[in-house]
C-alpha positions as CSV (number, residue, x, y, z in Angstrom):
1,M,-37.4,-9.0,99.0
2,I,-36.5,-8.6,95.0
3,N,-38.0,-11.3,93.2
4,S,-35.5,-13.4,91.6
5,V,-37.7,-11.9,87.8
6,E,-36.6,-8.4,88.9
7,L,-33.2,-9.6,89.4
8,E,-33.0,-11.3,85.8
9,E,-35.1,-8.0,83.9
10,R,-32.3,-6.0,85.3
11,S,-29.2,-8.2,84.5
12,H,-30.5,-7.9,81.0
13,S,-30.8,-4.8,81.0
14,A,-27.0,-3.8,82.3
15,D,-25.8,-6.5,79.7
16,R,-27.9,-4.5,76.7
17,G,-25.6,-1.3,77.8
18,S,-22.8,-2.8,78.0
19,T,-23.3,-4.6,74.3
20,G,-24.1,-1.3,73.5
21,A,-21.6,1.3,74.5
22,L,-19.0,-1.9,73.2
23,T,-21.0,-1.0,70.1
24,I,-20.5,2.4,69.8
25,D,-16.7,1.7,70.6
26,T,-16.5,-0.6,67.6
27,R,-18.2,2.2,65.5
28,A,-15.8,4.7,66.6
29,V,-12.4,2.9,66.2
30,Q,-14.0,1.5,62.8
31,S,-14.9,5.1,61.6
32,R,-11.4,6.5,63.0
33,I,-9.8,3.5,60.0
34,I,-11.8,4.1,57.7
35,S,-12.4,7.7,57.4
36,P,-8.7,8.2,56.2
37,L,-8.7,5.5,53.7
38,L,-11.7,6.6,51.7
39,R,-11.2,10.1,51.8
40,F,-7.4,8.6,50.2
41,L,-9.3,6.9,47.6
42,S,-11.2,9.6,46.9
43,R,-8.2,12.0,46.7
44,C,-6.6,8.8,44.5
45,C,-10.1,8.6,42.0
46,F,-9.4,12.4,41.6
47,G,-6.2,12.5,41.2
48,L,-6.5,9.4,38.4
49,G,-9.5,11.1,36.6
50,Y,-8.1,14.5,36.5
51,T,-4.8,12.5,34.8
52,I,-7.4,10.8,32.1
53,V,-9.0,13.8,31.3
54,A,-5.8,16.5,30.7
55,V,-4.3,13.5,28.9
56,A,-7.2,13.3,26.7
57,V,-7.5,16.9,26.6
58,L,-3.7,16.9,25.6
59,A,-3.9,14.5,23.4
60,S,-7.1,15.6,21.4
61,F,-5.1,19.0,20.8
62,V,-2.1,17.4,19.9
63,E,-3.8,15.1,17.2
64,C,-5.5,18.9,16.0
65,V,-2.5,20.7,15.7
66,S,-1.2,17.5,13.7
67,W,-4.2,17.2,11.5
68,M,-3.1,21.8,10.8
69,I,0.0,20.3,10.0
70,C,-0.8,17.8,7.8
71,S,-3.6,19.3,6.0
72,L,-2.1,22.4,5.6
73,H,1.9,22.2,5.0
74,P,3.4,19.8,2.6
75,L,5.9,18.8,5.6
76,T,5.1,14.6,5.3
77,R,4.9,12.0,2.5
78,Q,1.1,13.2,2.4
79,A,2.5,15.9,0.0
80,Q,3.1,13.2,-2.7
81,F,-0.4,12.8,-3.2
82,E,-0.4,16.6,-3.9
83,N,2.4,16.7,-6.1
84,Q,0.7,14.2,-8.1
85,K,-1.9,17.1,-9.0
86,A,0.2,19.4,-9.5
87,S,2.2,17.6,-12.2
88,P,1.8,19.0,-15.8
89,V,0.2,16.5,-17.7
90,Y,-2.7,17.5,-16.2
91,K,-2.4,21.1,-17.5
92,E,-4.8,21.2,-20.3
93,A,-6.7,18.5,-19.0
94,E,-10.2,19.8,-18.0
95,W,-11.5,16.5,-16.1
96,A,-8.3,16.3,-13.6
97,H,-9.6,18.8,-11.4
98,E,-13.3,16.5,-10.6
99,F,-10.9,13.1,-11.1
100,W,-8.7,14.2,-8.4
101,I,-11.8,14.8,-5.6
102,Q,-13.0,11.1,-6.9
103,E,-9.3,9.5,-6.6
104,G,-9.1,10.7,-3.4
105,L,-11.7,9.5,-1.8
106,R,-11.3,5.8,-3.6
107,Q,-7.5,6.4,-1.7
108,E,-8.7,6.9,1.3
109,K,-11.3,3.5,1.5
110,P,-9.4,0.7,3.2
111,R,-7.9,-2.4,2.0
112,A,-10.2,-5.6,1.7
113,Y,-8.4,-8.8,3.0
114,V,-8.2,-11.2,-0.1
115,P,-6.7,-15.0,1.0
116,F,-3.0,-15.4,0.4
117,R,-3.0,-12.3,-1.7
118,L,-3.7,-10.1,1.5
119,W,-5.3,-8.1,-0.1
120,G,-7.3,-6.5,-3.1
121,V,-8.9,-4.3,-5.7
122,T,-12.4,-2.8,-3.1
123,E,-15.1,-2.0,-5.0
124,W,-15.3,1.4,-6.4
125,H,-17.6,3.3,-8.8
126,S,-17.3,7.1,-9.9
127,K,-17.5,8.8,-13.3
128,Y,-13.6,8.3,-14.1
129,I,-12.9,5.3,-11.6
130,N,-14.8,2.3,-12.2
131,N,-14.0,-1.6,-10.5
132,D,-15.8,-4.1,-11.1
133,L,-16.8,-7.1,-10.2
134,G,-15.7,-9.8,-12.1
135,V,-14.3,-14.1,-11.9
136,G,-12.3,-13.5,-8.6
137,G,-12.9,-10.3,-7.5
138,F,-13.5,-6.1,-8.6
139,W,-11.1,-5.3,-11.3
140,R,-10.3,-1.9,-13.0
141,R,-12.2,-1.1,-15.8
142,T,-10.8,-1.3,-19.1
143,M,-12.3,0.3,-22.2
144,N,-12.5,-2.8,-24.8
145,P,-14.1,-2.0,-28.2
146,G,-18.3,-2.7,-27.5
147,N,-18.8,-4.9,-30.9
148,C,-16.2,-7.7,-29.4
149,V,-17.3,-11.5,-29.8
150,T,-16.2,-13.2,-26.5
151,S,-16.2,-16.2,-28.3
152,N,-14.0,-14.9,-31.3
153,S,-11.7,-12.6,-29.3
154,L,-8.0,-12.8,-27.9
155,N,-8.2,-12.3,-24.8
156,V,-4.9,-10.9,-22.8
157,W,-4.2,-10.5,-19.2
158,T,-1.9,-8.3,-17.5
159,F,-0.8,-8.1,-14.1
160,G,0.6,-5.7,-12.2
161,G,1.0,-3.4,-9.6
162,S,-0.1,0.3,-9.0
163,T,1.2,1.5,-12.4
164,M,-0.8,-1.0,-14.3
165,Y,-4.0,-0.8,-11.9
166,G,-3.9,2.8,-13.4
167,V,-3.5,4.8,-10.4
168,G,-4.2,9.0,-11.6
169,V,-5.5,8.4,-14.8
170,P,-9.2,8.2,-15.7
171,D,-10.1,4.8,-16.5
172,W,-9.6,5.5,-20.5
173,A,-6.0,6.2,-20.1
174,T,-5.1,3.5,-17.9
175,M,-2.2,1.1,-19.8
176,P,-4.8,-1.7,-20.0
177,S,-7.2,0.7,-22.0
178,Y,-4.3,2.3,-24.5
179,F,-2.8,-1.1,-25.0
180,S,-6.3,-2.2,-26.1
181,R,-6.3,0.3,-28.3
182,E,-3.8,-0.5,-30.2
183,L,-4.6,-4.3,-30.9
184,N,-7.9,-3.6,-31.9
185,A,-6.7,-0.4,-33.9
186,G,-8.2,-0.9,-38.1
187,G,-11.3,-2.7,-36.7
188,Q,-9.7,-6.3,-37.6
189,N,-8.7,-7.2,-34.9
190,C,-11.1,-8.3,-31.9
191,V,-8.9,-8.5,-28.6
192,L,-10.3,-8.3,-25.2
193,V,-7.7,-6.9,-22.6
194,S,-8.3,-7.2,-18.5
195,N,-6.1,-5.2,-15.7
196,F,-5.6,-7.1,-13.4
197,G,-3.0,-5.1,-11.8
198,V,-3.5,-4.7,-7.7
199,E,-1.9,-1.3,-5.9
200,G,1.3,-2.9,-4.0
201,Y,1.2,-5.8,-5.9
202,V,4.9,-7.4,-6.3
203,T,5.6,-10.5,-8.5
204,D,4.5,-13.2,-6.0
205,Q,1.2,-11.6,-5.6
206,E,0.5,-11.6,-9.1
207,L,1.5,-14.6,-9.6
208,I,-1.1,-16.3,-7.3
209,L,-3.5,-14.1,-8.9
210,L,-2.2,-15.5,-12.7
211,E,-2.6,-19.6,-10.6
212,E,-6.2,-18.1,-9.2
213,Q,-7.5,-17.1,-12.4
214,L,-6.3,-19.9,-14.1
215,K,-7.8,-22.7,-11.6
216,V,-11.1,-21.1,-11.6
217,G,-11.7,-21.7,-15.3
218,G,-9.9,-18.6,-16.8
219,H,-8.3,-19.6,-20.6
220,P,-5.9,-16.6,-21.4
221,D,-3.8,-16.2,-25.2
222,V,-1.2,-13.8,-24.0
223,V,-0.1,-13.2,-20.6
224,I,1.4,-9.2,-19.8
225,F,3.5,-8.8,-16.2
226,Y,4.6,-5.6,-16.0
227,D,7.0,-5.3,-12.8
228,G,10.2,-3.6,-11.4
229,L,9.0,-0.9,-9.3
230,N,7.9,-2.3,-6.2
231,D,9.9,-4.9,-6.2
232,S,12.4,-2.5,-6.2
233,M,11.5,-0.7,-3.4
234,S,11.5,-3.6,-1.2
235,Q,15.3,-3.6,-0.2
236,C,14.4,0.0,0.7
237,A,13.5,-0.9,3.9
238,T,16.2,-1.3,7.0
239,G,16.3,-4.9,8.4
240,P,15.5,-8.0,6.4
241,P,14.2,-6.6,2.8
242,P,9.6,-7.7,3.5
243,P,8.3,-10.0,1.2
244,H,5.3,-8.1,0.6
245,G,3.4,-4.5,1.5
246,A,2.6,-4.2,5.1
247,Y,4.2,-7.1,6.4
248,R,5.7,-5.8,9.4
249,T,1.8,-5.1,10.5
250,I,0.5,-8.3,9.1
251,K,3.5,-10.2,10.9
252,S,2.6,-9.1,14.2
253,R,-1.3,-9.7,14.4
254,V,-0.1,-13.3,13.2
255,E,1.7,-13.5,15.9
256,G,0.0,-11.1,18.4
257,S,2.4,-9.4,19.3
258,P,1.8,-6.3,21.7
259,S,2.2,-3.7,19.3
260,A,-0.7,-5.3,16.9
261,R,-2.8,-4.3,20.1
262,L,-1.4,-0.7,19.6
263,D,-1.3,-0.4,15.6
264,F,-4.1,1.4,15.6
265,L,-2.4,4.3,16.5
266,Q,-0.5,4.2,13.5
267,K,-3.5,6.6,12.0
268,S,-3.1,8.9,14.4
269,Y,-1.9,12.1,12.7
270,A,0.3,12.7,15.9
271,V,1.8,9.2,15.1
272,R,2.1,9.6,11.7
273,L,3.7,13.8,11.7
274,A,6.6,12.4,14.7
275,G,7.5,9.4,12.2
276,E,7.1,11.4,8.6
277,L,9.2,14.2,11.0
278,L,12.1,11.2,12.2
279,V,12.5,10.0,8.9
280,R,12.5,13.7,7.1
281,F,15.5,14.4,9.8
282,H,17.1,11.7,10.0
283,R,20.6,11.2,8.0
284,P,21.5,7.5,7.0
285,R,25.1,7.0,6.2
286,S,26.3,7.6,3.4
287,V,24.4,5.9,0.4
288,A,27.4,5.1,-1.6
289,L,28.2,3.0,2.2
290,Q,24.3,1.6,2.1
291,A,24.5,1.0,-1.8
292,S,27.4,-1.5,-1.0
293,E,25.9,-2.8,1.8
294,V,23.0,-3.6,-0.2
295,Q,24.6,-5.3,-3.5
296,P,23.2,-8.6,-2.7
297,R,19.7,-7.1,-2.0
298,I,19.5,-5.7,-5.5
299,M,21.1,-9.1,-6.9
300,N,18.1,-11.3,-4.9
301,V,15.4,-9.1,-6.6
302,V,16.0,-9.3,-10.2
303,S,17.0,-13.2,-9.0
304,K,13.6,-13.5,-7.9
305,Y,12.0,-11.3,-10.6
306,E,13.3,-14.1,-13.5
307,A,12.8,-17.1,-11.1
308,N,9.1,-15.8,-11.1
309,V,9.3,-14.9,-14.7
310,L,10.3,-18.8,-15.1
311,L,6.9,-20.3,-12.9
312,V,4.8,-18.5,-15.4
313,R,6.2,-19.7,-18.4
314,A,5.8,-23.0,-16.7
315,L,2.5,-22.2,-16.6
316,A,2.5,-20.7,-19.9
317,G,3.3,-23.5,-21.0
318,A,0.9,-26.2,-19.2
319,Y,-2.3,-23.6,-19.6
320,G,-1.1,-22.8,-24.0
321,F,-0.8,-19.1,-23.4
322,K,1.8,-16.6,-24.1
323,L,3.7,-14.7,-21.8
324,Y,5.5,-11.0,-22.0
325,P,7.6,-9.8,-19.1
326,F,8.1,-6.4,-19.4
327,W,10.7,-4.4,-16.7
328,Q,9.0,-0.8,-16.5
329,P,10.4,2.5,-17.0
330,L,11.8,4.5,-13.9
331,L,11.6,8.5,-13.6
332,T,15.6,8.6,-12.7
333,Y,17.2,5.8,-14.5
334,G,17.4,6.4,-18.5
335,H,17.4,9.1,-21.0
336,T,14.4,11.3,-20.9
337,P,14.2,14.3,-21.4
338,L,12.6,15.6,-18.1
339,V,10.6,18.8,-17.6
340,P,11.1,21.2,-14.7
341,F,8.6,19.4,-12.3
342,E,10.0,16.1,-13.2
343,Q,13.4,16.7,-12.7
344,R,12.7,18.1,-9.2
345,L,11.3,14.7,-8.3
346,A,14.7,13.1,-9.7
347,R,16.6,15.4,-6.7
348,A,13.6,14.1,-4.7
349,D,13.6,17.8,-3.9
350,A,9.7,17.2,-3.5
351,S,9.7,15.6,-0.2
352,D,13.6,16.4,1.2
353,I,14.1,13.4,2.4
354,P,18.0,11.8,2.5
355,A,16.1,7.8,3.3
356,D,14.2,8.9,-0.2
357,N,17.2,10.3,-1.9
358,A,19.0,7.0,-1.1
359,C,16.3,4.6,-1.9
360,L,15.8,5.7,-5.5
361,L,19.2,5.9,-5.9
362,M,19.7,1.9,-4.9
363,M,16.9,1.2,-6.7
364,A,18.2,3.0,-9.8
365,A,21.2,0.4,-9.2
366,T,18.4,-2.6,-9.4
367,Y,17.4,-0.9,-12.8
368,H,21.0,-1.2,-13.7
369,E,21.3,-4.9,-12.7
370,A,17.4,-5.9,-14.8
371,E,18.5,-4.1,-18.0
372,R,22.1,-6.0,-18.0
373,R,20.1,-9.4,-17.1
374,A,17.5,-8.4,-19.5
375,A,20.5,-7.6,-22.5
376,Q,22.7,-11.2,-21.2
377,E,19.8,-13.5,-20.5
378,G,16.3,-12.1,-22.6
379,N,14.3,-13.9,-20.1
380,F,12.2,-10.3,-20.0
381,V,11.9,-7.3,-21.9
382,F,14.0,-4.6,-20.3
383,L,11.5,-0.8,-21.0
384,G,14.0,1.5,-19.1
385,G,14.7,3.6,-21.9
386,V,11.5,3.8,-23.1
387,F,10.5,7.5,-22.8
388,D,13.8,9.1,-24.3
389,S,12.8,10.2,-27.2
390,T,9.7,11.3,-25.6
391,K,9.8,15.0,-25.1
392,E,6.4,15.8,-23.4
393,P,5.7,15.3,-19.7
394,V,4.9,11.4,-18.8
395,Y,5.7,11.3,-15.1
396,I,3.4,12.5,-12.1
397,D,5.6,10.6,-9.6
398,Q,8.2,8.7,-9.4
399,G,6.9,6.0,-11.6
400,H,3.3,6.3,-11.8
401,L,2.1,7.9,-15.3
402,G,0.1,10.3,-16.7
403,P,-2.2,9.8,-20.0
404,R,0.4,10.5,-22.2
405,G,2.9,7.8,-20.5
406,N,0.5,5.0,-20.4
407,E,-0.4,5.2,-24.5
408,V,3.4,5.2,-25.2
409,V,4.3,2.0,-22.3
410,A,1.1,1.0,-23.9
411,Q,2.7,1.4,-28.1
412,A,5.4,0.0,-27.1
413,I,4.0,-3.3,-26.0
414,A,2.0,-3.6,-28.7
415,N,4.9,-2.9,-31.3
416,Y,6.7,-5.7,-29.3
417,M,4.4,-8.5,-29.8
418,R,3.4,-7.8,-33.4
419,D,7.4,-8.0,-33.8
420,H,7.3,-10.8,-31.7
421,P,4.2,-13.2,-32.5
422,G,6.1,-15.8,-30.1
423,K,5.1,-19.3,-29.8
424,Q,3.1,-21.5,-27.4
425,Q,5.3,-21.7,-24.0
426,S,6.6,-25.1,-23.2
427,A,7.1,-25.8,-20.2
428,P,10.8,-26.9,-19.3
429,R,12.2,-30.7,-18.7
430,N,13.8,-31.9,-15.9
């Protein structure tokens, strides 16, 4: 007889055999299911990786081609930099070549954020361009006389955009530097001129800057505002006029819109080239129709400027300084005898962009309204005709000036101040 121990062992052996067979069958089924899935996922990963690599290679190729076009062909608005360098104002300037190398490097430097004013002047030091650390930030260097005693000097503050800052000229050729030379002529006066011009500023930002300088203890004797160009350009944008530069970018970042997360693509040469081509070949409606539609904008630009002037006059009464606001000249307005280079700019042939052409005409209409109000109300001085008797070239683009242009403007402002010494401003009463 087979004892119970042997039966039990046989039973366990049979159980192990059946369990092993069941495990083998289960693994076979799982293998038949999982293997195709793994092969499918493998193909998907391979396809996705291949697509990513292909897109990256294609994007790199397009970016490289776009960079070559932007660098070698004057197709985009980057050609404005080359046009400025080609201005005849630098014809006999031995310093021009080295200066423009420095200016190109400076303009590539990122802007620095400044509370309330959004951006300011960045630190920069070179042979021809210097932004020195001063009260409240960095400011463009003005060539003041070295023998002035600060305690006995007359302090003049100048505010404006890139034309006041001095884009396109060395430190000694900015409008404030020429202005200092004019006011200190003869050695009898001691006038220190401070250049608070910031590229891209409109009068709203300049007003905030003036308030900041006054709050930290600044004591100007004379304040000069030199504007018109940037304020006038605001109406050229599609949709509601932006209140300041980079408005849509800043607004989208504050609001956290999806476009703000992709705005880094705007630095891509391919995206910039596509945008420039769209602007170049987009044909807007007739300029006459646009001008009629933006007439309220034109009125608003000048009214807003005058309102800011009144606010500065109120500050002048409270802080005891004299105010001289000036509306700056524009290439396409007035009766300036233009040289061929300036004539080409006036026709907008340098870029041949219809939108730019329309913008220049609308800006000229704004200047006409500013001239009318300056003559009628006398709240500011209109300098649109300051070059009417200047025969040599003065412009490097539609608004920025070369050394001679800045010198003429500085002389005109200095002469106006001598003829209108003025009195301490009084704050308006309600």
